[in-house]
MARDO-430393 format. One record per residue: residue number from 1; x, y, z of N, C-alpha, C in turn. Coordinates in steps of 0.05 Angstrom, whole numbers, plus 5000, padded with zeros to 4 digits. Layout:
N
- NUM; X; Y; Z; X; Y; Z; X; Y; Z
...
! end
This chain:
341
- 1; 9294; 5680; 6786; 9302; 5676; 6818; 9278; 5663; 6835
- 2; 9286; 5648; 6851; 9266; 5630; 6864; 9262; 5646; 6894
- 3; 9243; 5654; 6910; 9243; 5657; 6937; 9243; 5638; 6953
- 4; 9238; 5613; 6944; 9227; 5597; 6963; 9250; 5588; 6981
- 5; 9276; 5582; 6973; 9302; 5582; 6993; 9298; 5600; 7015
- 6; 9297; 5624; 7017; 9295; 5643; 7041; 9269; 5644; 7050
- 7; 9248; 5633; 7038; 9222; 5629; 7048; 9218; 5612; 7070
- 8; 9234; 5581; 7056; 9236; 5559; 7074; 9246; 5562; 7099
- 9; 9275; 5579; 7108; 9288; 5586; 7119; 9268; 5607; 7137
- 10; 9255; 5622; 7136; 9238; 5643; 7150; 9209; 5627; 7163
- 11; 9198; 5605; 7148; 9177; 5590; 7153; 9191; 5570; 7175
- 12; 9210; 5562; 7168; 9223; 5547; 7187; 9231; 5552; 7218
- 13; 9231; 5574; 7216; 9242; 5580; 7239; 9216; 5594; 7257
- 14; 9192; 5597; 7248; 9171; 5615; 7251; 9151; 5603; 7253
- 15; 9123; 5608; 7272; 9098; 5603; 7266; 9091; 5617; 7240
- 16; 9068; 5605; 7227; 9051; 5617; 7208; 9040; 5646; 7216
- 17; 9025; 5644; 7252; 9019; 5668; 7256; 9031; 5687; 7264
- 18; 9069; 5678; 7272; 9076; 5700; 7280; 9092; 5712; 7261
- 19; 9095; 5701; 7228; 9104; 5716; 7214; 9079; 5738; 7204
- 20; 9047; 5726; 7207; 9035; 5743; 7194; 9034; 5769; 7208
- 21; 9042; 5766; 7236; 9033; 5789; 7255; 9060; 5808; 7255
- 22; 9088; 5793; 7243; 9116; 5810; 7246; 9126; 5812; 7213
- 23; 9115; 5826; 7203; 9126; 5840; 7171; 9147; 5834; 7173
- 24; 9166; 5845; 7188; 9191; 5855; 7179; 9210; 5823; 7179
- 25; 9194; 5796; 7193; 9215; 5782; 7194; 9215; 5770; 7154
- 26; 9192; 5781; 7145; 9193; 5775; 7111; 9208; 5801; 7098
- 27; 9201; 5826; 7099; 9217; 5853; 7096; 9246; 5854; 7098
- 28; 9256; 5843; 7121; 9282; 5844; 7129; 9303; 5834; 7114
- 29; 9298; 5808; 7106; 9311; 5780; 7083; 9315; 5795; 7063
- 30; 9288; 5808; 7052; 9286; 5810; 7022; 9295; 5835; 7016
- 31; 9297; 5854; 7042; 9301; 5883; 7034; 9278; 5903; 7019
- 32; 9254; 5887; 7015; 9234; 5902; 7009; 9210; 5903; 7030
- 33; 9189; 5924; 7030; 9156; 5917; 7034; 9145; 5896; 7032
- 34; 9124; 5891; 7043; 9104; 5862; 7039; 9095; 5879; 7010
- 35; 9085; 5899; 7008; 9070; 5908; 6984; 9089; 5911; 6958
- 36; 9116; 5920; 6962; 9137; 5910; 6937; 9137; 5885; 6930
- 37; 9138; 5868; 6954; 9136; 5840; 6952; 9122; 5828; 6932
- 38; 9095; 5840; 6942; 9071; 5820; 6925; 9071; 5829; 6897
- 39; 9086; 5848; 6889; 9087; 5851; 6859; 9117; 5848; 6845
- 40; 9127; 5831; 6858; 9163; 5821; 6853; 9155; 5794; 6841
- 41; 9157; 5790; 6824; 9165; 5764; 6808; 9141; 5745; 6817
- 42; 9150; 5723; 6826; 9133; 5699; 6836; 9127; 5700; 6868
- 43; 9140; 5719; 6877; 9142; 5715; 6906; 9109; 5711; 6918
- 44; 9087; 5716; 6911; 9060; 5711; 6923; 9063; 5688; 6923
- 45; 9061; 5675; 6890; 9055; 5648; 6888; 9074; 5626; 6908
- 46; 9099; 5629; 6909; 9117; 5619; 6918; 9109; 5619; 6952
- 47; 9115; 5645; 6961; 9101; 5648; 6991; 9080; 5626; 6993
- 48; 9055; 5628; 6986; 9026; 5611; 6988; 9040; 5585; 6988
- 49; 9056; 5580; 6974; 9070; 5547; 6976; 9074; 5541; 6995
- 50; 9093; 5549; 7010; 9107; 5550; 7034; 9088; 5557; 7052
- 51; 9071; 5577; 7053; 9058; 5577; 7078; 9039; 5552; 7076
- 52; 9028; 5546; 7053; 9008; 5523; 7058; 9018; 5495; 7067
- 53; 9047; 5493; 7061; 9065; 5468; 7069; 9064; 5472; 7101
- 54; 9074; 5496; 7117; 9081; 5507; 7139; 9058; 5496; 7153
- 55; 9035; 5510; 7146; 9003; 5498; 7155; 9000; 5471; 7163
- 56; 9003; 5454; 7149; 9007; 5423; 7142; 9021; 5416; 7162
- 57; 9045; 5427; 7163; 9058; 5421; 7183; 9054; 5419; 7215
- 58; 9044; 5453; 7219; 9031; 5456; 7237; 9008; 5440; 7244
- 59; 8991; 5436; 7226; 8960; 5422; 7232; 8980; 5385; 7250
- 60; 8994; 5377; 7235; 8996; 5349; 7246; 9030; 5354; 7259
- 61; 9023; 5371; 7272; 9056; 5371; 7295; 9054; 5349; 7316
- 62; 9032; 5340; 7318; 9038; 5315; 7337; 9048; 5293; 7328
- 63; 9048; 5292; 7301; 9070; 5270; 7288; 9095; 5276; 7287
- 64; 9106; 5296; 7285; 9131; 5313; 7288; 9145; 5311; 7310
- 65; 9136; 5321; 7323; 9144; 5329; 7356; 9150; 5305; 7374
- 66; 9175; 5291; 7370; 9177; 5272; 7385; 9201; 5269; 7392
- 67; 9213; 5252; 7410; 9248; 5249; 7414; 9254; 5226; 7404
- 68; 9240; 5215; 7395; 9242; 5190; 7377; 9250; 5196; 7348
- 69; 9276; 5204; 7342; 9277; 5211; 7313; 9272; 5195; 7293
- 70; 9280; 5167; 7296; 9266; 5148; 7276; 9240; 5148; 7269
- 71; 9222; 5157; 7290; 9192; 5160; 7282; 9187; 5194; 7268
- 72; 9200; 5214; 7274; 9200; 5230; 7271; 9214; 5233; 7233
- 73; 9225; 5220; 7229; 9237; 5222; 7202; 9220; 5204; 7185
- 74; 9205; 5181; 7196; 9187; 5169; 7182; 9158; 5182; 7176
- 75; 9147; 5193; 7195; 9127; 5214; 7191; 9129; 5240; 7175
- 76; 9159; 5244; 7169; 9161; 5268; 7152; 9162; 5251; 7125
- 77; 9173; 5236; 7123; 9170; 5222; 7090; 9141; 5215; 7086
- 78; 9130; 5197; 7107; 9099; 5192; 7103; 9086; 5216; 7092
- 79; 9091; 5239; 7096; 9072; 5267; 7093; 9084; 5268; 7060
- 80; 9110; 5267; 7053; 9117; 5271; 7025; 9105; 5245; 7012
- 81; 9102; 5219; 7018; 9091; 5196; 7001; 9066; 5205; 6993
- 82; 9048; 5225; 7018; 9019; 5224; 7012; 9018; 5249; 6983
- 83; 9041; 5265; 6980; 9036; 5281; 6962; 9041; 5269; 6936
- 84; 9061; 5257; 6942; 9067; 5232; 6918; 9049; 5218; 6900
- 85; 9031; 5204; 6918; 9011; 5192; 6916; 8988; 5197; 6907
- 86; 8980; 5223; 6921; 8952; 5233; 6916; 8943; 5252; 6915
- 87; 8963; 5269; 6913; 8960; 5302; 6902; 8953; 5296; 6871
- 88; 8932; 5309; 6865; 8927; 5308; 6837; 8935; 5332; 6817
- 89; 8960; 5350; 6823; 8966; 5367; 6815; 8981; 5356; 6783
- 90; 8994; 5366; 6769; 9013; 5363; 6750; 9046; 5366; 6767
- 91; 9057; 5343; 6741; 9072; 5329; 6763; 9097; 5351; 6762
- 92; 9103; 5370; 6749; 9116; 5396; 6757; 9116; 5402; 6784
- 93; 9093; 5412; 6790; 9082; 5420; 6822; 9081; 5398; 6840
- 94; 9077; 5382; 6838; 9083; 5354; 6856; 9113; 5350; 6864
- 95; 9122; 5352; 6843; 9154; 5352; 6850; 9166; 5374; 6867
- 96; 9154; 5399; 6865; 9157; 5424; 6875; 9146; 5423; 6903
- 97; 9122; 5414; 6906; 9119; 5412; 6930; 9133; 5391; 6951
- 98; 9146; 5366; 6941; 9151; 5350; 6956; 9183; 5360; 6958
- 99; 9194; 5375; 6945; 9224; 5388; 6951; 9217; 5414; 6969
- 100; 9199; 5424; 6970; 9196; 5456; 6988; 9188; 5434; 7011
- 101; 9173; 5416; 7019; 9166; 5402; 7041; 9190; 5392; 7045
- 102; 9206; 5371; 7032; 9231; 5367; 7044; 9249; 5386; 7061
- 103; 9255; 5410; 7044; 9271; 5433; 7058; 9263; 5439; 7076
- 104; 9233; 5441; 7079; 9223; 5448; 7106; 9233; 5429; 7133
- 105; 9221; 5408; 7127; 9224; 5383; 7148; 9256; 5386; 7152
- 106; 9270; 5388; 7129; 9308; 5391; 7139; 9312; 5415; 7161
- 107; 9296; 5441; 7152; 9313; 5460; 7163; 9297; 5453; 7194
- 108; 9282; 5446; 7197; 9264; 5441; 7224; 9272; 5426; 7241
- 109; 9277; 5401; 7234; 9284; 5373; 7245; 9312; 5371; 7243
- 110; 9327; 5368; 7216; 9354; 5359; 7211; 9376; 5350; 7233
- 111; 9369; 5381; 7248; 9394; 5377; 7270; 9394; 5356; 7285
- 112; 9372; 5348; 7297; 9370; 5326; 7312; 9379; 5297; 7307
- 113; 9377; 5294; 7275; 9386; 5271; 7257; 9413; 5260; 7255
- 114; 9430; 5235; 7257; 9449; 5226; 7256; 9453; 5235; 7225
- 115; 9480; 5229; 7215; 9487; 5238; 7190; 9478; 5212; 7171
- 116; 9476; 5190; 7180; 9461; 5165; 7168; 9430; 5172; 7167
- 117; 9425; 5179; 7184; 9388; 5183; 7185; 9383; 5210; 7165
- 118; 9398; 5230; 7162; 9400; 5250; 7143; 9397; 5246; 7113
- 119; 9420; 5212; 7108; 9425; 5214; 7084; 9404; 5198; 7076
- 120; 9387; 5176; 7094; 9364; 5162; 7088; 9340; 5189; 7082
- 121; 9341; 5205; 7096; 9318; 5223; 7088; 9313; 5235; 7064
- 122; 9345; 5242; 7061; 9342; 5252; 7031; 9344; 5239; 7005
- 123; 9355; 5213; 7013; 9355; 5194; 6992; 9321; 5183; 6983
- 124; 9308; 5180; 7011; 9283; 5166; 7000; 9264; 5195; 6994
- 125; 9273; 5216; 7003; 9253; 5239; 6993; 9263; 5251; 6960
- 126; 9286; 5241; 6956; 9292; 5238; 6925; 9275; 5223; 6905
- 127; 9281; 5199; 6917; 9256; 5176; 6908; 9229; 5184; 6902
- 128; 9216; 5195; 6932; 9183; 5202; 6926; 9182; 5225; 6897
- 129; 9205; 5239; 6898; 9202; 5257; 6883; 9200; 5256; 6855
- 130; 9218; 5232; 6848; 9217; 5218; 6818; 9198; 5199; 6811
- 131; 9195; 5183; 6828; 9186; 5158; 6828; 9154; 5154; 6810
- 132; 9145; 5131; 6801; 9118; 5137; 6789; 9107; 5115; 6810
- 133; 9087; 5116; 6821; 9071; 5100; 6839; 9073; 5069; 6838
- 134; 9075; 5061; 6806; 9072; 5040; 6805; 9080; 5039; 6774
- 135; 9091; 5020; 6773; 9106; 5002; 6744; 9081; 4977; 6741
- 136; 9070; 4981; 6721; 9045; 4954; 6717; 9058; 4936; 6690
- 137; 9071; 4917; 6699; 9085; 4891; 6690; 9054; 4871; 6675
- 138; 9056; 4868; 6646; 9032; 4852; 6635; 9044; 4836; 6603
- 139; 9029; 4819; 6597; 9031; 4810; 6572; 9011; 4811; 6553
- 140; 9013; 4817; 6535; 8989; 4818; 6510; 8978; 4792; 6496
- 141; 8997; 4774; 6503; 8999; 4737; 6499; 8978; 4729; 6508
- 142; 8959; 4718; 6496; 8930; 4700; 6507; 8910; 4724; 6511
- 143; 8920; 4749; 6499; 8891; 4773; 6499; 8862; 4764; 6502
- 144; 8858; 4747; 6470; 8834; 4736; 6473; 8821; 4721; 6502
- 145; 8834; 4707; 6506; 8821; 4685; 6526; 8818; 4709; 6555
- 146; 8839; 4721; 6555; 8834; 4735; 6588; 8812; 4756; 6586
- 147; 8809; 4771; 6558; 8793; 4793; 6551; 8767; 4775; 6552
- 148; 8753; 4760; 6548; 8734; 4740; 6548; 8733; 4732; 6575
- 149; 8751; 4727; 6590; 8744; 4713; 6621; 8740; 4738; 6639
- 150; 8755; 4765; 6632; 8741; 4787; 6645; 8726; 4813; 6630
- 151; 8712; 4801; 6612; 8698; 4821; 6595; 8678; 4840; 6615
- 152; 8672; 4825; 6639; 8650; 4844; 6654; 8663; 4868; 6670
- 153; 8687; 4849; 6676; 8706; 4876; 6692; 8716; 4900; 6670
- 154; 8723; 4891; 6644; 8735; 4911; 6628; 8710; 4931; 6623
- 155; 8687; 4920; 6614; 8674; 4940; 6605; 8659; 4953; 6628
- 156; 8665; 4946; 6657; 8654; 4965; 6678; 8680; 4983; 6681
- 157; 8709; 4979; 6691; 8727; 4996; 6693; 8742; 5005; 6680
- 158; 8749; 4995; 6652; 8766; 5005; 6630; 8751; 5028; 6622
- 159; 8775; 5053; 6617; 8764; 5073; 6609; 8750; 5072; 6575
- 160; 8718; 5077; 6572; 8710; 5071; 6548; 8732; 5089; 6526
- 161; 8734; 5103; 6530; 8758; 5120; 6501; 8782; 5102; 6497
- 162; 8791; 5097; 6515; 8813; 5074; 6515; 8808; 5049; 6501
- 163; 8787; 5035; 6515; 8778; 5010; 6506; 8772; 5013; 6478
- 164; 8758; 5030; 6466; 8753; 5034; 6437; 8772; 5028; 6418
- 165; 8798; 5035; 6429; 8822; 5042; 6412; 8830; 5008; 6409
- 166; 8828; 4992; 6426; 8839; 4972; 6433; 8824; 4947; 6413
- 167; 8848; 4924; 6405; 8833; 4900; 6393; 8830; 4879; 6411
- 168; 8811; 4867; 6416; 8812; 4846; 6443; 8824; 4814; 6431
- 169; 8835; 4818; 6405; 8842; 4790; 6400; 8872; 4798; 6403
- 170; 8879; 4818; 6404; 8911; 4824; 6407; 8924; 4840; 6431
- 171; 8902; 4863; 6444; 8910; 4871; 6466; 8901; 4864; 6488
- 172; 8908; 4867; 6513; 8906; 4855; 6538; 8885; 4879; 6555
- 173; 8870; 4878; 6555; 8854; 4900; 6563; 8845; 4899; 6594
- 174; 8856; 4880; 6607; 8847; 4884; 6640; 8871; 4900; 6649
- 175; 8891; 4911; 6642; 8911; 4930; 6652; 8892; 4958; 6645
- 176; 8882; 4958; 6625; 8867; 4979; 6626; 8845; 4988; 6649
- 177; 8831; 4967; 6654; 8806; 4970; 6672; 8828; 4972; 6699
- 178; 8854; 4967; 6706; 8867; 4966; 6734; 8873; 4997; 6735
- 179; 8884; 5001; 6708; 8900; 5036; 6709; 8875; 5056; 6711
- 180; 8850; 5044; 6696; 8820; 5062; 6700; 8819; 5069; 6730
- 181; 8820; 5045; 6747; 8810; 5048; 6773; 8819; 5064; 6798
- 182; 8853; 5068; 6791; 8867; 5082; 6804; 8858; 5111; 6794
- 183; 8857; 5110; 6771; 8849; 5143; 6768; 8834; 5157; 6774
- 184; 8808; 5139; 6772; 8774; 5146; 6791; 8783; 5149; 6813
- 185; 8801; 5138; 6827; 8802; 5137; 6859; 8824; 5154; 6867
- 186; 8835; 5175; 6849; 8860; 5187; 6854; 8882; 5176; 6862
- 187; 8891; 5155; 6859; 8905; 5137; 6870; 8932; 5122; 6851
- 188; 8952; 5139; 6844; 8972; 5127; 6830; 8963; 5136; 6801
- 189; 8960; 5170; 6806; 8955; 5185; 6781; 8988; 5191; 6764
- 190; 9013; 5181; 6785; 9035; 5188; 6779; 9042; 5153; 6768
- 191; 9036; 5140; 6749; 9037; 5115; 6745; 9048; 5111; 6715
- 192; 9056; 5085; 6714; 9068; 5078; 6690; 9059; 5055; 6682
- 193; 9041; 5049; 6654; 9039; 5017; 6646; 9041; 5024; 6613
- 194; 9058; 5014; 6600; 9062; 5012; 6574; 9039; 5000; 6557
- 195; 9029; 5020; 6541; 8999; 5010; 6535; 9003; 4997; 6508
- 196; 9033; 5009; 6496; 9037; 4997; 6466; 9055; 4964; 6457
- 197; 9069; 4974; 6486; 9092; 4948; 6480; 9103; 4940; 6463
- 198; 9120; 4960; 6469; 9139; 4955; 6444; 9156; 4932; 6436
- 199; 9153; 4919; 6413; 9167; 4891; 6400; 9197; 4890; 6397
- 200; 9207; 4918; 6390; 9235; 4920; 6382; 9259; 4918; 6405
- 201; 9267; 4891; 6412; 9285; 4886; 6442; 9305; 4914; 6434
- 202; 9312; 4921; 6419; 9334; 4939; 6426; 9321; 4972; 6433
- 203; 9289; 4968; 6439; 9279; 4998; 6457; 9275; 4985; 6483
- 204; 9281; 4961; 6494; 9278; 4954; 6518; 9289; 4982; 6540
- 205; 9315; 4975; 6535; 9330; 5001; 6559; 9319; 5027; 6548
- 206; 9315; 5034; 6526; 9312; 5066; 6524; 9278; 5069; 6535
- 207; 9254; 5050; 6529; 9234; 5058; 6540; 9226; 5045; 6565
- 208; 9232; 5018; 6576; 9222; 5006; 6597; 9241; 5004; 6623
- 209; 9265; 5002; 6613; 9285; 5001; 6635; 9278; 5032; 6657
- 210; 9276; 5050; 6645; 9273; 5078; 6656; 9246; 5074; 6678
- 211; 9226; 5069; 6665; 9202; 5067; 6679; 9200; 5052; 6703
- 212; 9210; 5022; 6698; 9212; 5011; 6724; 9237; 5010; 6741
- 213; 9254; 5024; 6739; 9273; 5032; 6758; 9259; 5056; 6770
- 214; 9238; 5072; 6759; 9225; 5092; 6776; 9198; 5085; 6781
- 215; 9189; 5065; 6789; 9167; 5057; 6806; 9170; 5050; 6831
- 216; 9155; 5056; 6845; 9154; 5056; 6868; 9159; 5031; 6879
- 217; 9130; 5018; 6863; 9130; 4986; 6864; 9119; 4977; 6835
- 218; 9125; 4948; 6833; 9132; 4936; 6809; 9103; 4913; 6817
- 219; 9089; 4917; 6803; 9059; 4900; 6801; 9062; 4886; 6773
- 220; 9058; 4861; 6778; 9062; 4845; 6752; 9033; 4828; 6754
- 221; 9015; 4834; 6733; 8993; 4815; 6728; 9000; 4789; 6714
- 222; 8997; 4772; 6721; 8999; 4745; 6720; 8978; 4727; 6712
- 223; 8979; 4715; 6683; 8954; 4697; 6676; 8974; 4669; 6666
- 224; 8960; 4658; 6650; 8974; 4632; 6645; 8993; 4636; 6614
- 225; 8992; 4662; 6597; 9005; 4667; 6577; 9033; 4681; 6588
- 226; 9029; 4686; 6611; 9055; 4701; 6621; 9075; 4679; 6621
- 227; 9073; 4658; 6623; 9096; 4640; 6624; 9096; 4626; 6600
- 228; 9079; 4626; 6585; 9077; 4598; 6559; 9082; 4622; 6533
- 229; 9080; 4650; 6532; 9090; 4668; 6516; 9106; 4657; 6494
- 230; 9098; 4651; 6469; 9115; 4646; 6447; 9130; 4669; 6431
- 231; 9126; 4692; 6438; 9136; 4714; 6430; 9161; 4719; 6422
- 232; 9172; 4740; 6407; 9198; 4742; 6408; 9212; 4746; 6438
- 233; 9197; 4765; 6450; 9210; 4773; 6474; 9182; 4770; 6495
- 234; 9188; 4751; 6519; 9172; 4751; 6539; 9184; 4778; 6554
- 235; 9154; 4791; 6558; 9163; 4823; 6566; 9150; 4817; 6597
- 236; 9135; 4805; 6605; 9140; 4804; 6633; 9161; 4798; 6650
- 237; 9183; 4769; 6632; 9203; 4760; 6648; 9225; 4783; 6645
- 238; 9228; 4798; 6623; 9247; 4815; 6613; 9241; 4842; 6636
- 239; 9212; 4849; 6640; 9213; 4873; 6661; 9219; 4862; 6688
- 240; 9210; 4840; 6699; 9220; 4830; 6722; 9248; 4837; 6724
- 241; 9265; 4823; 6701; 9290; 4817; 6705; 9304; 4846; 6704
- 242; 9300; 4869; 6691; 9310; 4898; 6698; 9299; 4912; 6723
- 243; 9281; 4899; 6736; 9271; 4910; 6762; 9289; 4889; 6790
- 244; 9297; 4864; 6781; 9319; 4856; 6795; 9344; 4866; 6789
- 245; 9347; 4871; 6770; 9372; 4887; 6765; 9379; 4911; 6778
- 246; 9360; 4928; 6777; 9358; 4956; 6794; 9360; 4942; 6824
- 247; 9343; 4922; 6836; 9352; 4923; 6862; 9379; 4915; 6869
- 248; 9387; 4899; 6853; 9417; 4891; 6861; 9434; 4916; 6859
- 249; 9435; 4937; 6842; 9443; 4957; 6838; 9450; 4977; 6866
- 250; 9415; 4978; 6884; 9411; 4992; 6901; 9423; 4981; 6921
- 251; 9421; 4950; 6927; 9439; 4942; 6943; 9468; 4939; 6946
- 252; 9474; 4951; 6929; 9507; 4949; 6923; 9508; 4982; 6942
- 253; 9497; 5002; 6928; 9504; 5027; 6934; 9491; 5031; 6965
- 254; 9469; 5016; 6968; 9453; 5026; 6994; 9445; 4994; 7007
- 255; 9465; 4987; 7019; 9458; 4953; 7023; 9440; 4951; 7046
- 256; 9432; 4967; 7058; 9414; 4966; 7079; 9386; 4969; 7072
- 257; 9384; 4972; 7041; 9362; 4974; 7023; 9350; 4950; 7010
- 258; 9364; 4935; 7017; 9365; 4907; 6997; 9337; 4894; 7005
- 259; 9325; 4887; 7026; 9299; 4871; 7032; 9286; 4890; 7026
- 260; 9280; 4913; 7032; 9258; 4928; 7027; 9250; 4939; 6995
- 261; 9271; 4945; 6986; 9272; 4943; 6957; 9258; 4920; 6942
- 262; 9267; 4898; 6950; 9259; 4874; 6935; 9230; 4862; 6944
- 263; 9221; 4881; 6966; 9195; 4867; 6968; 9172; 4892; 6959
- 264; 9188; 4901; 6936; 9170; 4924; 6920; 9158; 4910; 6895
- 265; 9154; 4884; 6895; 9142; 4863; 6878; 9112; 4859; 6884
- 266; 9099; 4861; 6871; 9068; 4859; 6881; 9055; 4839; 6858
- 267; 9057; 4817; 6856; 9039; 4797; 6831; 9016; 4798; 6843
- 268; 9000; 4797; 6811; 8967; 4803; 6814; 8964; 4778; 6801
- 269; 8951; 4761; 6807; 8941; 4732; 6802; 8917; 4730; 6784
- 270; 8912; 4732; 6757; 8889; 4736; 6739; 8883; 4705; 6739
- 271; 8868; 4692; 6761; 8858; 4669; 6757; 8865; 4648; 6778
- 272; 8860; 4617; 6781; 8867; 4601; 6800; 8895; 4595; 6802
- 273; 8913; 4612; 6830; 8943; 4605; 6826; 8950; 4572; 6820
- 274; 8936; 4556; 6835; 8940; 4528; 6836; 8937; 4519; 6800
- 275; 8922; 4531; 6784; 8928; 4521; 6754; 8951; 4545; 6738
- 276; 8953; 4568; 6753; 8969; 4587; 6734; 9000; 4577; 6741
- 277; 9009; 4564; 6758; 9032; 4554; 6772; 9041; 4534; 6756
- 278; 9050; 4537; 6734; 9054; 4510; 6711; 9085; 4494; 6725
- 279; 9078; 4471; 6719; 9098; 4455; 6731; 9127; 4459; 6708
- 280; 9151; 4456; 6719; 9174; 4453; 6708; 9172; 4456; 6676
- 281; 9160; 4428; 6667; 9158; 4419; 6634; 9139; 4435; 6619
- 282; 9127; 4451; 6632; 9112; 4472; 6614; 9125; 4495; 6612
- 283; 9144; 4506; 6625; 9149; 4530; 6625; 9172; 4533; 6592
- 284; 9161; 4555; 6584; 9169; 4565; 6555; 9199; 4573; 6557
- 285; 9210; 4555; 6565; 9243; 4574; 6555; 9262; 4566; 6535
- 286; 9289; 4568; 6537; 9307; 4562; 6515; 9334; 4549; 6529
- 287; 9352; 4560; 6536; 9371; 4551; 6551; 9371; 4545; 6576
- 288; 9391; 4525; 6589; 9389; 4521; 6620; 9384; 4545; 6638
- 289; 9407; 4565; 6633; 9410; 4587; 6652; 9385; 4603; 6647
- 290; 9369; 4601; 6625; 9340; 4617; 6629; 9323; 4598; 6636
- 291; 9319; 4570; 6633; 9308; 4564; 6650; 9306; 4568; 6682
- 292; 9329; 4562; 6693; 9333; 4566; 6717; 9321; 4597; 6730
- 293; 9328; 4619; 6714; 9324; 4644; 6721; 9294; 4646; 6716
- 294; 9275; 4635; 6696; 9246; 4636; 6702; 9236; 4620; 6714
- 295; 9243; 4594; 6722; 9233; 4577; 6740; 9237; 4589; 6774
- 296; 9256; 4606; 6779; 9259; 4621; 6807; 9239; 4647; 6800
- 297; 9239; 4661; 6775; 9215; 4684; 6777; 9180; 4671; 6782
- 298; 9179; 4650; 6772; 9154; 4637; 6772; 9144; 4631; 6810
- 299; 9171; 4618; 6815; 9162; 4607; 6840; 9159; 4639; 6861
- 300; 9175; 4662; 6861; 9177; 4685; 6874; 9147; 4690; 6868
- 301; 9127; 4693; 6840; 9107; 4699; 6841; 9089; 4685; 6859
- 302; 9090; 4661; 6861; 9065; 4654; 6870; 9077; 4640; 6911
- 303; 9088; 4660; 6915; 9095; 4654; 6949; 9074; 4665; 6958
- 304; 9057; 4658; 6970; 9037; 4665; 6990; 9049; 4673; 7012
- 305; 9033; 4701; 7030; 9015; 4713; 7021; 9016; 4741; 7008
- 306; 9046; 4745; 6991; 9051; 4762; 6976; 9034; 4769; 6953
- 307; 9027; 4756; 6939; 9005; 4762; 6910; 8979; 4768; 6921
- 308; 8963; 4769; 6901; 8934; 4782; 6910; 8925; 4771; 6888
- 309; 8901; 4759; 6889; 8884; 4738; 6866; 8862; 4757; 6861
- 310; 8862; 4761; 6831; 8840; 4780; 6820; 8826; 4757; 6798
- 311; 8792; 4752; 6811; 8776; 4734; 6803; 8761; 4749; 6781
- 312; 8746; 4736; 6766; 8737; 4746; 6742; 8708; 4757; 6752
- 313; 8697; 4759; 6773; 8665; 4770; 6784; 8673; 4802; 6789
- 314; 8664; 4816; 6777; 8664; 4842; 6775; 8654; 4852; 6804
- 315; 8636; 4839; 6817; 8627; 4849; 6843; 8651; 4850; 6868
- 316; 8677; 4833; 6859; 8697; 4836; 6871; 8723; 4850; 6867
- 317; 8720; 4863; 6838; 8737; 4874; 6829; 8744; 4903; 6856
- 318; 8730; 4919; 6859; 8733; 4936; 6880; 8752; 4933; 6904
- 319; 8737; 4908; 6914; 8758; 4898; 6938; 8784; 4893; 6936
- 320; 8793; 4878; 6914; 8812; 4875; 6906; 8834; 4898; 6899
- 321; 8830; 4915; 6886; 8835; 4935; 6875; 8846; 4956; 6901
- 322; 8826; 4957; 6920; 8828; 4974; 6953; 8859; 4956; 6965
- 323; 8851; 4928; 6961; 8875; 4914; 6970; 8903; 4923; 6960
- 324; 8900; 4922; 6929; 8922; 4936; 6918; 8934; 4963; 6925
- 325; 8916; 4977; 6923; 8930; 5000; 6934; 8941; 5006; 6960
- 326; 8935; 4990; 6979; 8939; 4987; 7007; 8968; 4972; 7002
- 327; 8968; 4955; 6984; 8994; 4940; 6986; 9017; 4959; 6971
- 328; 9010; 4976; 6954; 9023; 4992; 6940; 9038; 5014; 6968
- 329; 9019; 5029; 6982; 9028; 5039; 7001; 9040; 5031; 7025
- 330; 9033; 5005; 7032; 9054; 4992; 7052; 9081; 4985; 7043
- 331; 9080; 4975; 7012; 9109; 4973; 7009; 9130; 4999; 7013
- 332; 9120; 5023; 7007; 9126; 5046; 7004; 9135; 5055; 7037
- 333; 9118; 5045; 7057; 9123; 5047; 7086; 9145; 5029; 7094
- 334; 9146; 5011; 7069; 9171; 4993; 7089; 9197; 5005; 7086
- 335; 9200; 5020; 7061; 9225; 5035; 7057; 9233; 5061; 7071
- 336; 9204; 5070; 7076; 9203; 5090; 7090; 9219; 5092; 7115
- 337; 9203; 5069; 7127; 9212; 5061; 7156; 9235; 5045; 7165
- 338; 9251; 5043; 7145; 9283; 5032; 7143; 9299; 5051; 7149
- 339; 9294; 5075; 7176; 9312; 5092; 7182; 9333; 5077; 7194
- 340; 9356; 5086; 7199; 9383; 5078; 7211; 9384; 5089; 7236
- 341; 9400; 5076; 7255; 9403; 5084; 7276; 9422; 5115; 7277
! end
């Protein structure tokens, strides 16, 4: 039995200071003294959680106490986003915090929201509780050249334990540097990137599709072999295709979200964009339909200013990664702030 639902009702209705002064506010609903409650199940642990979250709401009350309901909902969801992206706790704890704070916000403020606004809050809160911070899409094709070009960055920023497991001739190690930077900066620990790059196409839906669908953002690392890969599966294109299919599903169920969900794509160009944007004649494709789809994909990746350029200079890596972190949060803000009237 969880005490959280009743605790949320109590803490939503009263300040922490008032609750501390009036034991009957807790003793009455639960039918036990505070002493008895302290030794009952998980009461103390769960109350600590609810109290901590209510204190955070009270500390930032200026963000939530407003007659502007759209702003209020946005600020509530941004508080959930901070937990989703930056809380270092285990996934189960992060999810519990998000769900509990969501319920606190609903109990305190939802009476002033329209049905559409409440639906928006519930939908995005659910997304934040389940999403990875990002999905990192990349190709192992051309690993030797890319690892050589970015050797200084890889040596400085990739986790040495992971680096020792890699084969620089077959494994693209630049994603290791990107992921480890996020881990060291406590940004995006709830992330996904497919280290092993499953080769059997039959496993695409089982392994890749759920991860793409559950990404707050879709970060695609782009280099020359992204387009010229002669492998059985062009993973970068297939992952992009799954990303777009999910966006179409969202737009059918929630048409107002189409543009903001579509904007979750963040291309990171490893090299000179002018050299990497291959002409149509050099795209490695099969039938006409695939050619058109890949051409549209290529063109979208190189739309300035939506992409980030990642130079091989290790002194510039931190700056680009900070821009990438900011871009991820900004994409989430766009979704959060699309509050209906």
